[in-house]
C-alpha positions in Angstrom: -47.5 46.8 40.7 -44.4 46.6 43.1 -46.8 44.8 45.7 -47.5 42.0 42.9 -43.7 41.7 41.8 -42.8 41.0 45.6 -45.3 38.6 45.8 -44.1 36.7 42.7 -40.6 36.6 44.3 -41.8 35.4 47.3 -43.9 32.7 45.8 -40.8 31.7 43.6 -38.6 31.5 46.8 -41.0 29.2 48.8 -41.3 26.9 45.5 -37.5 26.6 45.4 -37.3 25.9 49.2 -40.2 23.3 48.7 -38.5 21.7 45.7 -35.0 21.1 48.2 -36.7 19.8 50.7 -38.6 17.3 48.7 -35.2 16.4 46.7 -33.7 15.9 50.2 -36.3 13.7 51.5 -36.5 11.6 48.1 -32.7 11.1 48.2 -32.5 9.8 51.6 -31.4 6.4 52.4 -33.0 3.8 54.3 -30.6 4.2 57.2 -31.5 8.3 57.4 -28.8 9.3 55.8 -28.7 11.6 52.6 -28.2 9.5 49.4 -28.6 12.2 47.0 -25.2 13.7 47.9 -22.6 12.2 45.2 -19.4 12.2 46.0 -16.4 12.0 43.5 -14.3 9.1 42.7 -10.6 9.4 43.7 -8.4 10.4 41.0 -6.1 7.8 39.7 -2.5 8.6 39.0 -0.2 6.8 36.8 1.2 4.8 39.8 2.2 1.6 39.2 0.9 -1.0 42.1 2.7 -3.8 42.8 1.3 -6.9 44.7 1.9 -10.5 45.3 2.7 -12.9 48.0 5.3 -12.6 50.6 8.8 -13.8 49.1 7.4 -13.4 45.6 10.2 -10.5 45.2 8.0 -7.7 44.9 10.3 -5.6 47.1 13.1 -6.3 45.1 12.1 -5.4 42.1 10.5 -2.2 43.7 13.9 -1.7 44.8 15.7 -2.4 41.1 13.3 -0.1 39.4 13.5 3.1 41.8 17.5 2.8 42.5 19.1 4.9 40.2 22.1 3.1 39.6 21.2 -0.3 38.0 24.3 -1.2 36.9 27.9 -1.0 38.1 30.8 1.0 36.5 31.9 -2.4 34.7 28.6 -2.5 33.1 27.4 -5.5 35.2 24.1 -5.5 37.2 24.3 -3.6 40.7 24.4 -6.2 43.5 20.8 -6.2 44.9 20.4 -4.9 48.5 18.7 -7.7 50.6 15.3 -7.2 51.5 13.0 -8.3 54.4 9.3 -8.8 54.5 7.6 -5.4 54.2 4.5 -4.4 56.7 3.6 -1.2 55.1 3.6 0.5 51.8 6.8 1.4 49.7 6.7 4.0 47.7 9.1 5.4 45.2 9.8 6.9 41.6 11.0 5.0 38.7 12.8 7.4 36.2 12.6 6.4 32.9 16.0 6.2 30.5 14.2 6.6 27.2 11.6 9.3 28.0 13.2 10.7 31.3 9.8 10.8 32.8 8.6 10.0 36.2 6.3 7.1 37.5 5.4 6.7 40.9 5.9 3.0 42.2 4.3 1.4 45.2 4.9 -2.0 46.5 2.2 -3.3 48.6 3.0 -5.9 51.6 2.2 -9.5 50.8 0.9 -10.6 53.9 -2.3 -12.1 54.0 -3.6 -9.7 57.2 -2.6 -6.7 55.3 -5.2 -7.2 52.3 -7.8 -4.7 54.1 -8.9 -1.3 53.2 -5.2 -0.1 52.9 -4.8 -2.5 49.8 -8.1 -1.5 47.9 -7.4 2.3 48.8 -4.2 2.1 47.2 -5.2 0.1 44.1 -8.2 3.1 43.8 -5.1 5.3 43.4 -3.3 3.3 40.6 -3.9 2.8 37.1 -1.4 -0.2 36.6 -1.5 -3.2 38.7 1.6 -5.8 38.5 1.5 -9.0 39.9 5.1 -10.5 41.0 4.7 -14.0 40.9 7.2 -16.5 42.7 7.9 -19.0 39.3 9.6 -21.2 41.6 7.0 -22.1 44.2 3.9 -21.3 41.9 3.5 -25.0 41.9 3.6 -25.4 45.9 0.5 -27.4 47.2 0.5 -25.9 50.5 1.1 -22.1 51.1 2.6 -20.0 48.5 1.6 -21.9 45.2 -1.1 -21.2 42.2 -4.1 -21.4 44.9 -2.5 -18.7 47.2 -2.1 -16.5 44.2 -5.5 -17.2 42.8 -6.9 -16.4 46.3 -5.5 -12.8 46.2 -6.2 -12.3 42.5 -9.7 -13.4 43.0 -10.7 -10.6 45.9 -8.5 -7.8 44.0 -9.9 -8.3 40.6 -13.6 -8.6 42.0 -13.2 -5.4 44.2 -14.7 -2.0 43.3 -11.3 -0.7 43.3 -10.2 -2.6 40.4 -12.7 -0.4 38.3 -10.3 2.4 36.8 -7.1 -0.3 36.6 -6.2 0.1 32.8 -3.7 -2.6 32.7 -2.3 -5.6 34.4 1.0 -7.1 33.9 1.8 -10.6 35.6 5.9 -10.5 36.6 6.9 -13.9 36.9 9.8 -13.6 38.9 13.1 -15.4 39.5 13.4 -17.0 36.0 17.1 -17.1 36.4 16.5 -20.0 38.6 16.7 -23.6 36.6 13.8 -24.7 38.7 11.2 -21.9 37.6 8.4 -22.3 35.6 7.9 -20.4 32.4 5.2 -17.3 32.3 3.3 -19.5 30.0 3.2 -22.3 32.5 2.6 -19.8 35.1 -0.5 -18.3 33.3 -1.9 -21.7 32.7 -1.9 -22.9 36.6 -3.4 -19.5 37.6 -6.3 -20.2 35.1 -6.7 -23.4 36.4 -6.7 -22.2 40.1 -8.8 -19.6 39.3 -11.5 -21.9 37.7 -11.7 -23.9 40.7 -11.9 -20.6 42.8 -15.0 -19.7 40.7 -16.5 -23.2 41.2 -16.0 -23.6 44.8 -16.8 -20.1 46.0 -20.1 -20.0 43.7 -21.1 -23.3 45.4 -20.7 -22.0 48.8 -23.3 -19.4 48.3 -25.4 -22.2 46.4 -25.6 -20.3 43.3 -23.4 -19.8 40.3 -25.4 -16.4 39.5 -24.6 -14.7 42.9 -20.8 -14.7 44.4 -19.4 -13.2 47.4 -15.6 -12.5 47.5 -13.7 -12.3 51.0 -13.5 -8.4 50.3 -17.2 -8.5 51.1 -18.6 -7.6 47.6 -21.7 -9.5 46.3 -21.4 -9.9 42.8 -23.7 -11.0 39.9 -22.7 -13.8 37.7 -22.1 -11.7 34.7 -19.2 -10.2 32.9 -18.2 -6.7 33.5 -17.9 -3.9 30.8 -21.2 -4.9 28.8 -22.4 -1.4 28.7 -23.5 0.6 31.8 -22.0 3.0 33.9 -19.0 2.2 36.2 -21.0 2.2 39.1 -23.6 -0.2 37.5 -20.4 -2.4 36.7 -18.8 -2.0 40.3 -21.9 -4.8 41.2 -20.7 -7.5 38.6 -18.8 -10.1 38.4 -15.3 -9.9 36.7 -14.0 -13.6 36.9 -16.5 -15.8 35.2 -16.3 -19.2 33.6 -16.3 -19.3 29.9 -19.0 -21.4 27.7 -16.2 -24.0 28.0 -16.4 -24.1 32.1 -13.1 -22.8 32.3 -11.6 -19.3 33.4 -9.4 -17.1 30.8 -7.5 -14.0 31.6 -8.4 -13.0 27.8 -12.0 -12.5 29.7 -11.0 -9.4 31.6 -11.8 -6.2 30.2 -8.6 -4.9 30.5 -5.3 -5.9 28.3 -3.1 -8.5 30.6 0.0 -9.9 29.8 2.6 -12.3 31.3 6.2 -11.8 31.2 9.5 -13.7 32.4 11.8 -11.3 34.8 14.3 -11.7 37.4 14.8 -8.8 39.7 18.4 -9.8 39.8 18.8 -8.9 36.6 21.0 -11.3 34.7 21.7 -11.9 30.8 19.0 -13.8 30.0 16.0 -12.5 32.5 16.1 -9.2 33.4 12.8 -6.7 34.4 13.0 -4.7 31.0 9.2 -5.9 30.6 8.2 -4.5 34.0 10.2 -1.0 32.7 8.2 -0.9 29.6 4.9 -1.8 31.4 5.5 1.2 33.9 6.2 3.7 31.0 3.6 2.8 28.6 1.1 0.2 29.8 -0.9 -2.4 27.6 -3.0 -1.7 24.7 -5.8 -3.9 23.6 
């Protein structure tokens, strides 16, 4: 009887070994590396990531948010320290006066040459995205206008790292300047330019059904979010024109808001909208 039991156990061990080998071989990819091993996605924190072009005021807004003393003794806005173009991310903590909670703020450099893996790695760790826009130069047709901002947005919103971001805020900065454009006007300019980007990039690859972003992602011409798993959606196109041929931020799968702000925090325009967003995000 014991010999029969030993034989049964031995047979089960052999079958288990064969099953493991077959599973391993079945999971091997074309390059010979096992595709059966699943790595968990990075855990996103409640961090708010600030992105934007150089000179948009990201770092000034970051300093304002992460500086404890936002006002002077007489109640007026504190003098904002002079900032320089950042070449590496700044990380700090915003402490809410209303809830007493702490929120991580990451200011990512706006230089085009730093839009590589570092940008997407930081985005992949954040749940909230703040796009800081210079509302004075937004209509600049040369370097710092809507075309440059739309170029950044196209790559960021199309990236796999954008999956998991829960809400987006466009902080239209420098609204204390009389020559600046309102948040409503900024939105209209960006939607027009992104529509042009979609058309141009689609034509470049010869088909509206297949779009390759500058970050290297190949995307199908369908909207994200229509069912399926996050990994399925990561290859789908976020930025697509609507039936009328135009792009609208309303089509994004996450809530989007545009607010007028000023990093210097004057009486009319301040950064309260950004603080509210960092504390609670947005809801559909």
